[in-house]
N, C-alpha and C positions, 0 to 999 in steps of 0.2 A: 744713670750712669750721665747723665743729662746734667743733673746737679751739683757733679762733684767740681771741686775746686782746680784747677788742672793750670800750672802755670809756666812760662819757658823761663829758661834759667839758662849759663852757658859754663861747658866746663872743660878745662887742659888749655892748653898753650897746642895751635893757634884753638881757640875756643871754638868747640861744638856746642850746638845747641840742643837740649835734652828740654823733653814737656815732662815735667814733673808735678806729681801728685802731690796736693798740700793735704797732712796730718797732722790732727792736733796732739797727737795722742803721746806721739815719741820725740826727741828731739834728734834723729837720727840722719842723715843724708846717704840714701841708698841708691847708688849708680850701678847700671848695669858697665860689664866690662868693656863692650864696643867704644862705646863713649868714650872711654881714657885710650884707646888706642893711638899712638903715636904723638902722646902729647908730650913737651916737651919738659913739663913739669910736675909729671906724676912721677911719683914715689911711695911704693909699697911701706908698711908700717913694718918696723923691724922689733926682733924679738929675741932677746939675750936666749943661748941655748942652753937647753938643761942640763946639758952635759957639765957644767960647771965653768968650762972656758969663756972666754970675754968676748966667741965669737958672736954673729949675728946673722938671726936667721930670718928671711924674709917669707911672707907668704904665711903665714901661721894661721889657719882654718879658724872663723868664729862660726858655732852650728846656734841655732835659733828654733827652739819649736814652737809651731806655730800650732793654731787647730779652728780653722775658716770652712770648718763640715767636714773636712778632714784631715787627719793630725799629721804632721810631719814634719820637717825640718829643713832649715834655709842653711844654707853654707856658704860664707862670702867672706872677703878678707879686708882687713885693716889700710887704708894706704891715705893719702894725700895727694890734690891738687888743687889749683885754680880754680875759683870758682864766682862765676856773673851772677848776681842776683839785682835784679832790677839796676840802675846805674851803679851800684857798688860791685867792686870787684876783689875777692879776697883772697889772699896767696894761701898758701899751705894749708887749705882748710879739710878741716880732719872728714874722711865719708869711707862710708861699706861698698865694698863691690859686691855685688849679686848676680846671682845665677838667674837669666831671667826666663830661662823655664821654669823655675822656681815660683814667678809672679802670676796674676790671675792670665787667663788666654781673653783674645778679644778688648781687651782693655787699650784706650786708645792716649795711654801714658809710656813714657819709660822706664820712667825710677819714683822716688818716694822723697820726698822735702818735709821731715818734721822738723815741727814749730813749737812742738810741745817741751816739757823740762826734762823729762825723764829718758836717759841714752840708755837702749837697747845694746848695738853693739859697736860703737864708737867710743872712745875714752876722752877725746880731747877738743876741745872748743866746739861747740854745738855753733848752729850757723845763728839762732838766736842773739849768744853772746857777741856772735862779730857784728851782728848790724845795731846792738846797744852801745857798742864802742863809736860805731862809724857815726850814729845818728846825735842829733842836736838831744841835748839832756842828758846821754846818756840811757834812753832807755830802751828798751827792744819792742817796736812798736810793730804789730801789722794789722793796715786796716781790712777791712772784707766789706767792701763799698758796693752798695746795689747799682744798678745801671739801668739800662733801655731795655727794650727786647726780652726784661725777664734774666738780663744779663749779671754779672757781678765782675770787679776786677780788682785786686791786692794792691796797696800802695805798702811799701818798707820803710819803718825811720822815722816816718811822722805822720800825724795824724790828718788827713786831707779835710781841712777846714772846711776848703771852697764850697765842698759835697753834703756839708750838716746844714742844717736850718738852725739859726741862732739860737743859742740858751738850750738847745735841748738834749744835749753830750750829756749822757752821766759816766762817771766813775763807781766800779765798785770794788772791793781788793779780792784779788784770789787767794783764795783758800784751798788746806789739805784735801783728797778725799776722806778722809777719817779724819776727827778732830784728835788732835795730837800727833799727828803724822808728817811724815816729809812730804814739799811739796809734789804731785807725780805729773797731774793731770787740770786745764784750766775749769776750777770750779769756783760761781759766786753764789751768794745768796739775795732772794729777791722773793717775789708774788706772784703768782696763777692766778687769774678768777677768767674762769666760764662760766658763763648764762650766771653770772652773780656778781655783784656792787661792788664786794671787796675780797683782794686778793687773801689768798691761800699762801701763809710762808712756806717756802719751796725753793730747793737746792737743784743750781741747774751745772750740766758739766757741756761746755761747749766743744762741740765735736765737728768736724768737717765731714 
C-alpha cells in the first residue's frame, strides 16, 4: 500500500477533492457516488428506451465481473461531470459511478483513475485522450518521477525535463499484449540482466 501511486483530482462544480488510485491497466475514471453529490455539472448518461420509443432512460446500470480472491460484480452507472487533473480542467468528462461498498476495505483512496488504453465501463473520451488534446504536441504524457524520501510524483501533459539527467531519456514504442492484437496494456520490449553481462531479451508491462 505504501508503494501505490495516489494523486488528488477534483470532481464536480463546486470542485470536490478526491484521492485517486492511478491504474495503468484500464482507461476508466471510477468515482464514488458521494463525490458528485450537489454538483451542478453532474449529468447521468442517458440510454434509449428498450420499448422502441424515443424516450431516454437515465441510470442504466453497468455490471462488471471481477475476481480478486473472491468473485463478484461491480454495479455502477455511467455519467459525466467536470474533472480537474493537475492544472487542467475537463468539462463533461465521462465517469463511472461505483458503489464504495464494493471497493477494498482499509484503502487510503476514494476512486480509481485509469491511465491505460482499454475502457471497461465508460464509452466516451477517456482521460488520457483529454490530456493529449490539452497538452503541447497532442500527446497523452503521464510522467512518474522519483522524488526524495522514497516518494514519487506525477506530471501530466508534458515531460518534466528538469527532473531528468541530460541525454539519459530513452523512448520505446508501445506494443500490443499479443502480437497482432489490439492495444490494451502498456507493453514495451527491452532486456533484463541479473548477474550477467548481457541482457536477455524481455517484454515488460507497465503496471502501477
